[in-house]
C-alpha positions as CSV (number, residue, x, y, z in Angstrom):
1,M,36.7,-2.8,-11.5
2,A,33.1,-2.8,-13.8
3,F,33.4,-5.4,-16.9
4,E,31.8,-3.0,-20.0
5,T,30.8,-5.2,-23.0
6,P,29.7,-4.2,-26.5
7,L,26.7,-6.5,-28.2
8,N,27.4,-6.2,-31.6
9,G,24.4,-8.1,-32.8
10,S,26.8,-11.6,-32.7
11,A,24.9,-14.9,-33.2
12,A,27.3,-16.7,-30.6
13,P,27.0,-16.1,-26.9
14,I,29.7,-13.4,-25.7
15,Q,31.3,-13.0,-22.4
16,I,29.8,-10.2,-20.3
17,S,31.9,-10.8,-16.6
18,T,35.2,-11.9,-15.5
19,A,33.4,-15.0,-14.2
20,N,31.7,-17.1,-16.4
21,Y,28.8,-14.8,-17.4
22,T,27.8,-15.0,-21.0
23,L,24.6,-13.3,-23.3
24,H,23.5,-14.8,-26.6
25,A,21.9,-11.3,-28.3
26,P,22.3,-12.4,-32.1
27,G,20.8,-9.1,-33.9
28,L,21.0,-6.6,-30.8
29,K,23.5,-3.8,-30.8
30,G,23.8,-1.6,-27.8
31,R,26.4,-2.4,-24.5
32,I,25.7,-4.2,-21.1
33,K,27.9,-3.5,-18.3
34,E,28.7,-5.8,-14.8
35,L,28.0,-2.8,-12.2
36,N,30.5,-2.5,-9.3
37,K,29.0,-1.8,-5.4
38,E,29.6,1.7,-6.1
39,E,27.4,1.4,-9.7
40,Q,24.8,-0.7,-8.1
41,T,23.7,2.3,-5.8
42,T,22.5,3.9,-9.2
43,R,19.6,2.9,-11.8
44,G,19.7,4.0,-15.6
45,G,21.6,6.8,-16.8
46,G,22.7,7.6,-13.1
47,A,19.6,7.4,-11.2
48,K,20.0,7.3,-7.4
49,D,18.2,3.5,-6.6
50,R,17.4,4.1,-2.6
51,N,16.2,0.4,-2.7
52,H,19.7,-1.0,-3.4
53,Q,20.5,-0.9,0.6
54,N,17.0,-2.4,1.3
55,W,17.8,-4.9,-1.5
56,L,20.9,-6.1,0.3
57,N,19.2,-6.2,3.5
58,A,16.1,-8.3,2.9
59,T,18.4,-10.5,0.8
60,D,20.8,-11.0,3.6
61,D,17.9,-11.8,6.3
62,A,16.4,-14.1,3.3
63,E,19.7,-16.0,3.4
64,A,19.9,-15.1,-0.1
65,F,22.5,-12.8,-1.6
66,L,22.8,-10.6,-4.8
67,M,25.6,-12.5,-7.2
68,K,25.8,-9.8,-10.0
69,Q,24.3,-6.8,-11.4
70,F,24.2,-5.9,-15.2
71,E,23.1,-3.0,-16.8
72,I,21.8,-3.2,-20.7
73,E,21.3,-0.3,-23.0
74,V,20.1,-1.6,-26.8
75,I,20.6,1.0,-29.4
76,S,19.7,-0.9,-32.3
77,D,17.5,-4.4,-33.0
78,E,18.1,-5.7,-36.6
79,H,14.5,-7.7,-35.5
80,K,12.3,-4.9,-35.3
81,N,9.6,-6.7,-34.4
82,A,11.7,-8.4,-31.4
83,R,8.1,-7.9,-28.9
84,D,6.0,-9.5,-31.6
85,T,5.6,-13.2,-30.4
86,A,5.1,-14.4,-34.1
87,T,8.7,-13.3,-34.6
88,R,11.3,-15.8,-35.1
89,S,13.2,-15.1,-37.6
90,G,17.2,-15.2,-37.6
91,G,17.3,-17.9,-35.1
92,L,15.2,-16.2,-32.7
93,N,13.8,-19.3,-31.4
94,A,14.3,-18.3,-27.0
95,Q,11.2,-17.0,-25.6
96,T,10.1,-15.9,-21.8
97,D,7.7,-17.4,-19.8
98,K,5.3,-14.7,-21.4
99,G,6.4,-15.8,-24.8
100,E,8.6,-13.1,-25.8
101,A,11.6,-13.0,-27.8
102,A,14.0,-13.7,-25.3
103,M,17.8,-13.1,-25.1
104,I,19.6,-15.8,-23.3
105,L,21.5,-15.2,-19.7
106,S,24.2,-18.0,-18.7
107,T,25.1,-17.6,-15.0
108,P,27.4,-20.4,-13.0
109,K,26.3,-22.8,-10.8
110,T,29.0,-22.4,-8.4
111,R,27.4,-24.7,-5.7
112,G,25.2,-28.0,-6.4
113,N,22.6,-26.8,-4.6
114,M,22.3,-23.2,-5.5
115,E,19.1,-22.1,-7.4
116,Q,19.2,-18.5,-8.9
117,A,16.0,-16.2,-10.0
118,I,16.6,-13.2,-11.8
119,L,14.7,-9.6,-10.9
120,Y,14.7,-8.1,-14.7
121,T,13.4,-3.9,-14.3
122,D,13.0,-2.7,-17.7
123,E,13.1,1.3,-18.8
124,N,9.8,2.2,-17.4
125,G,10.8,1.0,-14.0
126,E,8.9,-2.0,-14.2
127,S,9.8,-5.2,-12.8
128,R,9.4,-9.1,-12.5
129,W,10.8,-12.2,-11.5
130,I,12.7,-15.0,-13.9
131,W,13.5,-18.5,-13.3
132,P,15.6,-20.8,-15.3
133,D,14.4,-21.5,-18.3
134,K,16.9,-24.4,-18.0
135,T,19.3,-25.7,-15.6
136,D,22.4,-28.1,-15.8
137,E,25.4,-28.9,-13.2
138,T,27.8,-25.9,-14.6
139,S,25.0,-23.4,-15.2
140,F,21.3,-21.9,-14.9
141,K,19.9,-20.0,-18.8
142,F,17.6,-17.5,-18.1
143,N,15.4,-16.0,-21.2
144,I,14.7,-12.4,-20.5
145,P,13.0,-9.8,-22.9
146,R,14.7,-8.4,-25.9
147,G,12.2,-5.8,-26.1
148,G,12.6,-2.6,-24.7
149,A,9.8,-1.1,-22.9
150,E,6.9,0.8,-24.4
151,I,6.4,4.4,-24.0
152,P,2.9,4.7,-22.7
153,Q,0.3,5.2,-25.8
154,D,-0.7,9.1,-26.2
155,E,-4.1,9.6,-24.3
156,E,-5.1,10.9,-28.1
157,N,-3.9,9.1,-31.0
158,R,-3.3,5.7,-29.3
159,T,0.2,5.1,-31.0
160,R,2.6,2.6,-29.4
161,G,6.0,3.7,-28.1
162,E,9.2,3.2,-29.3
163,I,11.8,1.6,-26.9
164,T,12.7,4.0,-24.2
165,Q,15.8,5.6,-24.4
166,G,18.2,6.6,-21.7
167,I,16.8,4.8,-19.2
168,R,18.6,1.3,-18.8
169,R,17.4,-2.0,-18.2
170,T,18.7,-3.6,-15.3
171,V,19.1,-7.4,-14.4
172,K,19.9,-8.5,-10.7
173,V,21.0,-11.8,-10.1
174,F,20.2,-13.4,-6.7
175,A,21.1,-16.9,-5.5
176,W,20.5,-19.1,-2.5
177,L,21.6,-22.7,-1.2
178,I,18.6,-24.9,-1.2
179,D,17.6,-25.6,2.0
180,P,17.8,-29.7,2.9
181,L,14.5,-29.3,4.9
182,V,12.6,-28.0,1.7
183,E,12.6,-31.9,1.4
184,M,10.2,-32.5,4.6
185,G,7.6,-30.3,2.6
186,T,6.8,-26.2,2.3
187,G,5.1,-26.4,5.4
188,F,8.2,-27.2,7.5
189,L,10.3,-25.0,5.7
190,V,8.4,-22.0,5.5
191,R,7.3,-22.8,9.5
192,K,11.1,-23.2,10.4
193,W,11.6,-19.4,9.0
194,E,8.4,-18.0,10.1
195,E,9.1,-19.1,14.2
196,K,12.2,-17.1,13.4
197,K,11.3,-14.1,11.6
198,R,7.9,-14.1,12.3
199,P,6.7,-14.8,15.8
200,Y,3.5,-14.5,17.3
201,G,3.7,-11.7,19.6
202,F,1.7,-8.2,21.3
203,H,3.5,-5.0,20.5
204,Y,2.4,-1.9,21.8
205,V,1.7,1.0,19.2
206,E,2.6,4.7,19.7
207,P,3.4,8.1,17.8
208,N,6.5,6.7,16.1
209,A,6.9,3.9,17.6
210,F,6.3,0.3,17.5
211,G,7.1,-2.5,20.7
212,A,9.4,0.5,22.6
213,N,7.3,0.0,25.9
214,D,5.4,-2.6,27.4
215,I,2.2,-2.8,26.7
216,P,-0.4,-2.0,29.4
217,W,-2.1,-4.9,29.6
218,S,-3.8,-4.0,33.7
219,D,-5.2,-0.8,31.4
220,I,-6.4,-2.6,28.1
221,N,-8.4,-4.9,30.9
222,G,-11.7,-3.5,30.3
223,N,-11.5,-0.5,28.5
224,R,-11.6,0.2,25.3
225,A,-8.9,0.0,22.5
226,L,-7.6,-0.5,19.4
227,L,-5.9,-3.3,18.0
228,L,-3.9,-3.6,14.1
229,L,-3.5,-6.6,12.2
230,H,-1.6,-7.0,9.5
231,G,-1.5,-8.6,6.1
232,T,0.5,-11.6,4.0
233,F,4.3,-11.1,4.3
234,S,4.1,-8.5,7.1
235,T,4.4,-7.2,10.5
236,G,2.8,-4.8,12.2
237,Q,5.9,-2.7,12.2
238,A,6.0,-3.1,8.3
239,A,1.6,-2.4,7.4
240,Y,1.0,-0.1,9.3
241,D,4.5,1.7,9.4
242,G,2.9,4.7,7.6
243,L,0.4,5.1,10.2
244,I,2.6,4.7,13.3
245,K,5.0,8.2,11.6
246,S,1.5,10.3,10.9
247,T,0.0,12.6,13.4
248,W,-3.4,10.6,12.9
249,L,-2.1,8.2,15.4
250,E,-1.2,10.8,17.6
251,K,-5.2,11.6,17.4
252,L,-5.9,8.0,18.0
253,A,-4.0,7.6,20.8
254,G,-5.5,10.5,22.3
255,L,-9.1,8.4,21.6
256,Y,-7.6,5.5,23.3
257,Q,-5.5,6.7,26.1
258,G,-3.1,5.3,24.8
259,R,-4.1,1.7,24.5
260,I,-3.4,1.0,21.0
261,F,-1.5,-2.9,20.4
262,A,-0.3,-5.0,17.3
263,F,-0.7,-8.8,17.2
264,N,2.4,-9.8,15.3
265,H,1.3,-13.4,13.8
266,P,2.9,-16.1,10.8
267,S,0.6,-15.7,7.5
268,L,2.1,-18.5,5.4
269,H,2.4,-21.8,7.4
270,H,-0.5,-20.9,9.8
271,S,-4.7,-20.5,8.8
272,P,-6.3,-17.2,10.3
273,T,-8.1,-19.5,12.3
274,E,-5.1,-20.6,14.2
275,N,-3.5,-17.3,14.4
276,I,-6.6,-16.4,16.7
277,R,-6.1,-20.0,18.3
278,E,-2.8,-18.4,19.3
279,F,-4.1,-14.7,20.0
280,I,-6.0,-16.2,22.7
281,K,-3.5,-18.4,24.2
282,M,-1.2,-15.5,24.7
283,L,-3.6,-13.3,26.3
284,P,-2.1,-12.6,29.8
285,P,-4.1,-14.6,32.8
286,D,-5.3,-11.0,34.2
287,V,-6.7,-9.8,30.9
288,R,-10.5,-10.7,31.3
289,N,-12.4,-8.4,29.4
290,L,-11.5,-6.8,26.2
291,D,-13.5,-4.0,24.3
292,L,-11.7,-3.5,20.8
293,D,-12.3,-1.8,17.8
294,I,-10.0,-3.6,15.6
295,V,-7.9,-2.1,11.9
296,T,-6.9,-5.0,9.9
297,H,-4.9,-4.9,6.7
298,S,-5.3,-7.7,3.7
299,R,-5.5,-11.1,4.8
300,G,-5.6,-9.2,8.1
301,G,-9.4,-9.0,7.3
302,L,-9.6,-12.8,7.6
303,V,-8.3,-12.9,11.1
304,G,-10.4,-9.9,12.5
305,R,-13.3,-11.6,11.1
306,E,-12.3,-14.9,13.1
307,L,-11.9,-12.9,16.3
308,C,-15.3,-11.1,15.6
309,E,-17.3,-14.1,14.3
310,R,-15.4,-17.2,16.4
311,F,-14.1,-16.0,19.5
312,D,-16.6,-17.6,21.4
313,E,-16.3,-20.4,19.5
314,L,-12.2,-20.4,19.5
315,N,-12.1,-19.5,23.2
316,P,-11.6,-22.2,25.7
317,T,-11.5,-19.7,28.3
318,D,-13.8,-17.4,30.3
319,K,-12.4,-14.3,28.7
320,T,-15.0,-12.0,27.3
321,L,-14.4,-10.1,24.2
322,K,-16.8,-7.7,22.5
323,V,-15.7,-6.1,19.1
324,R,-17.5,-2.5,18.4
325,R,-16.1,-1.5,15.2
326,A,-13.9,-3.5,12.6
327,I,-12.4,-1.4,9.5
328,L,-11.3,-3.9,7.2
329,V,-8.3,-2.8,4.3
330,A,-7.9,-4.6,1.6
331,G,-9.7,-7.4,3.1
332,P,-10.0,-10.7,0.9
333,H,-13.2,-11.4,1.8
334,N,-14.0,-13.9,-1.5
335,G,-10.2,-14.4,-1.8
336,T,-7.8,-13.5,-4.4
337,I,-6.8,-15.1,-7.8
338,L,-3.3,-14.4,-7.2
339,T,-3.0,-17.6,-4.2
340,N,-3.9,-20.2,-7.0
341,K,-0.6,-21.6,-7.2
342,E,-0.2,-20.6,-11.3
343,N,-0.7,-17.5,-10.3
344,W,2.2,-17.5,-7.5
345,V,4.4,-15.5,-9.8
346,K,2.4,-12.7,-10.6
347,L,1.8,-12.3,-7.3
348,I,5.1,-11.8,-6.4
349,D,5.5,-9.5,-9.2
350,S,2.4,-7.2,-8.5
351,Y,4.3,-7.6,-4.8
352,T,7.6,-6.3,-6.0
353,N,6.5,-3.2,-7.9
354,M,4.3,-2.2,-5.6
355,L,7.1,-2.1,-2.6
356,T,9.3,0.5,-5.1
357,D,7.5,3.4,-3.8
358,L,7.0,2.5,0.0
359,P,10.0,3.5,2.6
360,D,13.1,1.8,3.9
361,N,11.8,0.0,6.7
362,P,8.0,-1.3,5.0
363,F,10.2,-2.7,1.9
364,T,13.3,-4.6,3.8
365,I,10.5,-6.5,6.3
366,T,7.8,-7.2,3.7
367,M,10.9,-7.6,0.7
368,E,12.4,-10.4,3.0
369,G,9.0,-12.3,3.4
370,L,8.8,-12.1,-0.3
371,I,12.1,-13.6,-0.9
372,T,11.7,-16.8,1.4
373,F,8.4,-17.2,-0.7
374,I,10.6,-16.8,-4.0
375,K,12.4,-19.7,-2.5
376,V,9.8,-22.0,-2.1
377,V,8.3,-21.5,-5.5
378,A,11.7,-21.5,-7.0
379,A,12.0,-25.0,-5.4
380,G,8.8,-26.4,-6.7
381,A,7.2,-27.0,-3.2
382,L,3.9,-25.9,-3.8
383,K,1.8,-27.2,-0.8
384,G,1.1,-27.0,2.4
385,L,1.0,-23.1,3.0
386,P,-2.7,-22.9,4.8
387,G,-1.9,-19.2,5.3
388,L,-2.0,-18.6,1.5
389,Q,-4.4,-21.3,0.9
390,A,-7.4,-19.2,2.8
391,M,-7.6,-16.8,0.3
392,L,-8.3,-19.5,-2.7
393,P,-11.3,-17.9,-4.1
394,G,-14.1,-21.2,-3.7
395,G,-11.8,-22.7,-1.4
396,D,-12.4,-24.6,2.1
397,Y,-11.7,-21.9,4.4
398,L,-13.1,-18.5,3.2
399,A,-17.1,-21.3,2.2
400,R,-16.6,-21.8,6.0
401,L,-16.2,-18.3,6.7
402,N,-18.8,-17.0,4.9
403,T,-21.2,-19.1,6.1
404,G,-20.8,-18.2,9.9
405,Q,-22.8,-16.6,12.6
406,P,-24.0,-13.3,12.6
407,T,-21.8,-10.8,14.6
408,S,-22.4,-7.5,16.8
409,T,-19.1,-5.3,15.1
410,E,-20.2,-3.1,12.9
411,Y,-18.1,-3.6,9.5
412,Y,-16.2,-0.9,7.8
413,S,-14.4,-1.1,4.3
414,I,-11.7,0.5,2.4
415,G,-10.6,-0.7,-0.9
416,A,-9.1,0.5,-4.2
417,K,-9.2,0.2,-8.2
418,Y,-5.9,0.4,-9.0
419,V,-6.1,-2.0,-11.5
420,P,-9.2,-0.8,-13.3
421,Q,-11.3,-2.9,-15.8
422,D,-11.1,0.2,-18.2
423,E,-8.9,0.3,-21.2
424,N,-9.4,4.1,-21.3
425,L,-7.8,4.6,-17.8
426,L,-5.4,1.9,-18.3
427,A,-4.1,3.3,-21.7
428,R,-3.6,7.4,-19.5
429,F,-1.4,5.2,-17.0
430,G,0.5,3.0,-18.9
431,K,3.9,3.2,-17.4
432,R,2.4,0.5,-15.4
433,L,2.4,-1.9,-18.2
434,V,1.7,-4.6,-15.6
435,M,-1.3,-3.5,-15.0
436,K,-2.7,-4.5,-17.6
437,A,-0.8,-8.5,-17.3
438,L,-3.3,-8.6,-13.8
439,S,-6.5,-6.9,-15.4
440,H,-6.6,-10.3,-17.8
441,V,-5.7,-12.2,-14.7
442,F,-8.5,-10.9,-12.2
443,G,-11.0,-9.7,-14.8
444,E,-12.3,-7.6,-12.6
445,D,-11.1,-4.0,-10.7
446,S,-8.5,-4.7,-8.2
447,D,-6.1,-3.0,-6.0
448,M,-3.0,-5.2,-7.3
449,V,-3.4,-8.0,-5.1
450,V,-7.3,-7.5,-4.2
451,P,-10.3,-7.2,-6.3
452,T,-11.8,-4.3,-4.8
453,K,-15.8,-5.7,-4.9
454,G,-14.4,-8.3,-2.4
455,C,-13.9,-6.1,0.5
456,F,-17.5,-5.2,0.6
457,E,-19.5,-8.4,-0.8
458,T,-18.7,-12.0,-0.1
459,D,-20.4,-14.9,-2.1
460,P,-22.0,-16.5,-0.6
461,M,-23.2,-13.4,1.6
462,A,-22.0,-13.4,4.9
463,A,-23.0,-12.0,8.4
464,G,-22.3,-8.3,8.2
465,F,-21.7,-8.0,4.3
466,P,-22.8,-6.5,1.8
467,I,-21.3,-3.4,3.7
468,D,-23.1,-0.7,4.1
469,P,-22.1,2.3,1.8
470,A,-22.1,4.9,4.6
471,R,-19.2,2.5,6.0
472,M,-17.6,2.1,2.7
473,K,-14.2,4.1,1.0
474,I,-13.0,3.0,-2.6
475,F,-10.2,4.6,-3.9
476,D,-9.9,5.0,-8.0
477,L,-6.9,5.1,-9.9
478,E,-6.1,8.7,-10.0
479,S,-5.3,7.9,-6.0
480,D,-2.7,6.1,-6.5
481,V,-3.5,4.1,-3.9
482,N,-2.8,0.6,-3.9
483,H,-2.7,-2.8,-1.9
484,L,0.6,-2.0,-0.1
485,N,0.5,1.7,0.7
486,Y,-3.3,2.4,2.0
487,F,-1.5,3.6,4.8
488,E,1.2,6.2,3.8
489,D,0.5,9.3,5.1
490,K,0.3,11.2,1.6
491,H,-3.6,9.5,1.5
492,P,-6.5,9.8,3.2
493,V,-6.6,6.7,5.0
494,N,-5.5,7.6,8.4
495,K,-7.9,10.5,8.0
496,Q,-10.8,8.0,7.5
497,L,-9.9,5.4,10.2
498,F,-9.7,8.5,12.5
499,T,-13.6,9.5,11.4
500,W,-14.7,6.3,11.5
501,L,-13.1,5.8,14.8
502,S,-14.4,8.6,16.8
503,A,-17.9,8.8,15.3
């Protein structure tokens, strides 16, 4: 049975569940409801939450679990300026990590080695992860925003919206048990997970199928083939789901006579250099000559460049490789500031919001990796992830890669301006309020993870860069292309791939 509690503005914490959960929200009036399993499949006013089962699948695969889910409806707030960080009247001293006035959610700590985080989703559907502000032997305390989401500014009068009515806020309480291996370092913990969940492997790609059949290596040897390389937290199956299910994959399969394959690889505990060393090591002995085109996504662009620019250097065998064309989609060639450990929470929030609109399989696979990363961040284990550090702007890895040897490969680039710097554009798409925060972090156009300019330029300017404008495609905000949905068939990216690869 659901547990529903009125919010009456009480100055004291109130019990909000049959278990030991309380909410301290002085001055707020409305209600908070603990959702049962059936109600958890809806969001706000009965709206269907199609991703709920995906959340359960992802958390289970990442060895975490959903403890509780609450729905909050605020009718009035005695402290009308609750969104104002300067408002601290009536004893409102609690703040979120963003400086907002907060109410305090207290959750039980039922095991000594338990950790928790909550996923807070506002009335506009924007989500963010919140970590405990305080923890003791028996409870976690989370500071969650008092103020509701703002209605986007009206384009004509630029007026600030009031709290959105009808759709309610949701709070999902996730928990997991701390892996004792975390004491041995992040690298060891993540390696253990990636070896199990993100192992190295080649997979045959066919229309509407990934890895269903064996790769025809004898046919690939010496003949032109297409290689797909995925990005961070992902797999070839998740990253290219939209392409694989599209008619454009059928056309590509015809173009390459069925010679299309993907290389799955860990993206956190191994660097792109290590990824390519393993690629070479795993090639069958009778594959002597590779003649490839490649398509990469995100961090996979760095893996692809290692293949194009350093194969001879990293290759201890007599195998040969020629890469004719490389289409680098959302490539972080100058890195992304979100890989700086101070911005890892923003990286998590950015991925979480983009995942919402993805199909079930890509959502579950990517979120599983993201939850594992959340566990690492919560443990304060912020070192030992060379796969992420490879994308650190100004870091040693990119400094070396961007001063490397010339390549005969013809580079192409696709990027997006999903988070523009133009405040007028941001106002027009105000429902994406998380974009405003990211725009200040990046200080330049981006697709919510990778800066747009870094998709086609490097600093210092590497061989093959800047990419010729004739071999570039940049999508603007109106196109609705972000870092995780480039290959969805509603966008023209897949058509562009075929156009370039068939030229």
